[in-house]
Every structure is written in structure tokens, then in C-alpha cells.
N, C-alpha and C positions, 0 to 999 in steps of 0.2 A: 064204806064198802071197799074202798082201794087199800086199806091198811088192816082192817080187823079181820082175823081168820074166822072161817065159817066150816060147817061140815061139808060143804060141796067141794072143798079142797081134797077130800078123802076119795072122790070119784075119779077114777081113771078112765077117760073118754078115748075112743079110737084115734090114733094118730098122735096122741100125747107121748112125750118123752121127758126124762129129767133133763137131758141136755139136748133140746130140740134142734139147736143149730150147729151141733157137732163140733162145739169149740175145742173140746178135748182131743179130738181127732186132727185138729190143725194147730196144736200146740207143741212147737219144737222144744221149748224149755218151759218148766213150770211158771206160770203166771203171764205167759206170753201166747197170744193167738195170731198166726200169720195165714190169713186167708186170701187176701187181695195182694196183687203183686207188689205194689209200692207203698203199702201201710200195714201197721200192726196194731193190735189192741194190747195194751199193757194193763194188766190186772194188779194194781198197786197193793191192795189189801181188801178184806172182806167185810169192813164195817160201813154201815150207812146210817144217816140221821133218820130215816124211816124205811120200813120194809115193805114194799109194795107186794100184794099178795098174787100178782101175776107176773113177777120178775122172771125173765128168761134165765137168770142165774141164782134162782132160789136154792139150787142144790149146793152152792158155795157161800153165799152171803151169810154173815152172822156166825160163821163156824171158823174160828181161827185155826183149827186143825186142818181145815180144807184149803183155805185161802188166808195164808198169813203173810202179810207184807212187812218189809224191813230191808235195810241195806244188804244183808247177805243174798237175800231171794232177788233183790233188784239188780244186783251186780251180774247175775247170770243173764238176766233179760237185756241189761245194757250191752254187755258183751256180744250178745246175738245181734243186736241192732247195729252195733259198730261194725260187725263182721259182714254186714249184708248192705252194701251201698245202694241197692234198689229201694231201700226203705227211706222214704222222704216224708213220711206223715205218721206220727205217733199219737194214737188216742189213749190217753191215761184215764182209766176207769176202775172198776172194782166190783163190789164196794164203791165207796164214793171218795175220790182223792181229796176233796175239800174237808173231810173229817181228819185228815193228817194234820199235825202241828205245823205251823208256818215253817220252822226250822227243817222239818223232814221234807216238806213239799219243795222248800228251796233247794235243798241238797238234789232232790231228784231232778227237778227241772234244770239245774245247772248242768247235771251230767248228760241229760238229753241235748240241751242246746250246745254242748261242747262236741257232739258228734257232727262232723262237717256235713254229712248228706242229709240230716234231719232239718227239713225246711219248715215244717208246720208242727206245733205242738197243740193238741186238742185235749180238753178236760171234759169228761162225761159227768154230769152231777145233777142232784136234786136239791142239794143244800140250799140254794137261793130261794127255793119255794117253801122248804119245810124248816130251815134253821137260818133265816136271813141274817140274824145278828152275827153268824160266823163271817159274814162279809165285811171285814173290818178294814180301816185304812192300811193297817199293817199287812194284811193278806194281799190287798191291791197293789201295795208296794212290791212284794214278792212276785206277783204276776207280771207287773210291768217291766221287770228286768229282763224277761225272756221272750219278748214278742218277736215274731208274730204268735200270739197265744189266742186260740179259738175255744169256745165253750159251748157244749151242747147241754142245754138245760131241759130236764125231763118235767113237764108240767102237764096236767090233765084236765083242769077245769078252771073256769074264770074265778071261782071263789078263792083260788090260791093267790091271786093277785092283790093282796092286802097292801096297805101303805108301807108296812115294814119290807114286803117283798120288792115293791116298787123302788123304794130307797136303795136296797141291796143291788138291784139290777142296774140302776142308774149309776150307782157307785163303780160297778164293773165296767160299764160302758165308758165313763169317764176315765177310767184307767186304761182305756184302749183295748179292752177285751172285745172280740167280735163274737156275738152270741147268735145261735140259732136254737130252736126248740124241737124237742122230740116228744110227740104226744102218741099215746097208745090209744086206739079206739076201743071203748069199753061198753058193754051192753048196759043200757039203763043208767049210764053215768055221763057220757059225753056223745052218745051216738044220735044226735040231732043237729041240724044246721044252725039254728040260733045259738046253742051253747058253744059249739065250735067257732062260730063267727065272733061271738062275744070274747071268747079266750084268745083267738088270734089277733083281733083288734087291740085287745088289751096288752098283749106282748108287744105288738109294734109300737105302743105308746111308751114302752120302757126300753125300746131300741133292741128287741128280740126278733129276728126273722123266723116266722113259722117255717120250719125246714122239713121235717118228716112228720106224716100221719101214719102210724104203724098199724097193720093188721095184728091183733094180739097173738103172739107166738104160742104154739101148741105145747106149752110147758105142762107137765102133769098136775092135774087138778085144777085147770083153768077154763074149762068149757063154759062155766057160767059167766065168764067176763066176755067171751067172743061173740062178736056179730058176724053175720054172713059177709063175704066179700062184696056182694051186691050192695050192702049198707054202706060200706066204705066208698064205693064208686058213686052212690047217690049223694054222699056228703061233698065229695069234690064237685059233682055236677051242681050241687046247691050253693057252692062257693065261688066257682069259676064264672066270672062275668057279673056277679052280684056284689063283689067287693074287689079291691085292688088286688092286682096279681102277686105283689109282695105278701099279702095275707093268706095266700093259698100254698099250703105245704105240698110236698110229693107224697102221694099215698103209696106205700110200699109193703110188701110181704118180704121178710127175711126167710128165704127158702129153706125149709127143713133139709137137714142133712148137710148144711154147709154151702149151699147154693149162692149165698149172698143176697143182697138186696135187690128185689125185682119191682120197678116201678109199674103202677097200674093207672090207667086213665079210662074214663068213659069213652065210648066210641064217638069220635068227632069226624073222623074220615069214614064216609059211608059209601063212597064209590069211586070209580076211575073210568075214564074212556080215553079215546086216543088224544084228546086235546086238553083235558082238564081233570082235576079230582073234584069231588063233590063233598063239601063240608057242612056239618051241622053246628050252628053257633049255640050259645048258652040259652037263648030263647026258643031253640027247636026250629029255627028257619034254616033254609038250605042256600048254600052259595057255592059258585063255581071258581076256582082257582086255576089260571091256565098253567098246565103241566104236561106237555105233550110227551107222549111215550117216545123214547129214543130208540131208533132201529139200528 
């Protein structure tokens, strides 16, 4: 259901767009998105190991004419980053950067690491989940050279955590790569607490911190994947307090129109008086915390 096209993709629902996050409006040079003050999204190329049908970048991926990566294209992005000292964090995505040959990835990471104000390099990828044999000792040697390297791994369901995937993730962790997960909430696929809990527990066992649970972006033709926002809040309510805090990601909507990620939580603060706030815990019980109103 995540990968196979269906006729439902031909239906355009209200609010859906081909570029729902307005990435192109925040692209100062081709292949680069600069939305947040101190970080940029570097679209290295347009090839993936698997093409998720709900992808927010489906207008670009798999089409070399629209998103073609290589040293000439990358040079313009690198020049922009070098000229903007406020950029301390670069997320390399695409497409999937781990689909690049080791030599090209090495070249790109070396140029990023040579920029003095770039503190953090992140890689957005689904490769460890769908092409784990790509995570070779040679790839890990490349990544190890450019620490701190962080990795945001897209995973959807606990069935993805095969022995091969576990081996690949442990290999990355042993190479010093800090890993977090990005999971899209999908109707009929992972929109129940037991499935998400099994996924997040499995990720923790291979040293991946559940990082984001995303509300599915309103990309054109994806309404059949989207749950209500209330469902997402119920997922967090069913996780918080019922498993370790490390296993509870941040539920977020990437605001349409380029507003950035907005975190959402169930309502835990339910009142306030002159002396305290009133809290509701995971069991539904109420507690007071001293918080006098400052005059």
C-alpha cells in the first residue's frame, strides 16, 4: 500500500498541492531549500531505492529532468552555503543520498565539512529500511570521516525491521552515526497504537531514536493515506506514559505553504488558577503543580 500506485492517486482533494510545503518558493538556488534561519535542505539528486506513494516530493523524485544531482549542480548549492554563515546545519536529502556511489557521497560530504560554519551534517534516507545491503563497511568508512553525521531514517511499520535491516542499522550505529526515525502516520497502515509501539520499540533496539511522527502532507492524490489530526493525537496519548519517553516521537504537521514543522500534543494542561496549574496525566488523573501567577 505504501509503494504500489492505485487509482486513488488520480483524485485531487481540497487543500492538496503538488508542492504542499512551498519548497520551491524557498529555494534560493536549484536543489537547495532555505526555510529555517540556521539550516538548509540540500536536494542531492532525485533517485530513491523505493518510491513512497505519499511522498511530499513526488513532483520531483524519479525524474532526472527535474531533480538531477551532480558536481556542477552541487557546486551552486555549496557556494550558497559557504556565503551564508548563519547556516550551521545541512540536511542532505533528495531523492536518497545513500543511492549515490561512495565516491560521490564522499566528495559531497568533504565539501560540506570544509565549510567552517557547518556544524552538523544530516542525511535523510530510507535506504537502510528498503535496501539494507547498501550499508556496507565501505559506506560506513566514508560516513565516519565526516562526523558529526546524523541520519534521519524513514520507516513506516515494524515489518520493515528485518534481520538485514537490523544488521544495517547496527553497522551505522557502530560507525558513530546518530540515528533518528521519521514516520508518516498512514491510514490503515500504522494508525493504531500497538503497531506504532512495536515499531518504536524495534527502532530503539537498533539504536534509532523515534524522532518525528508526521501527519501526512497534503500532496496531490494522497487523501486515502491521511488520518484525522485527532487520530494522531490519540496515538501520542496512547504512547505517552505507556512506554519509555525515548520511544515517543514528536507528532508534527509540516505546515502547508512553508510554515515549517508545528508540534502537536494532547491537552495535558487543563487549567490554571492563582497558585497552580492543573495537569492531566496519562491515566486521566488530575494533579496540581505550584505555579503562582506573577503580578
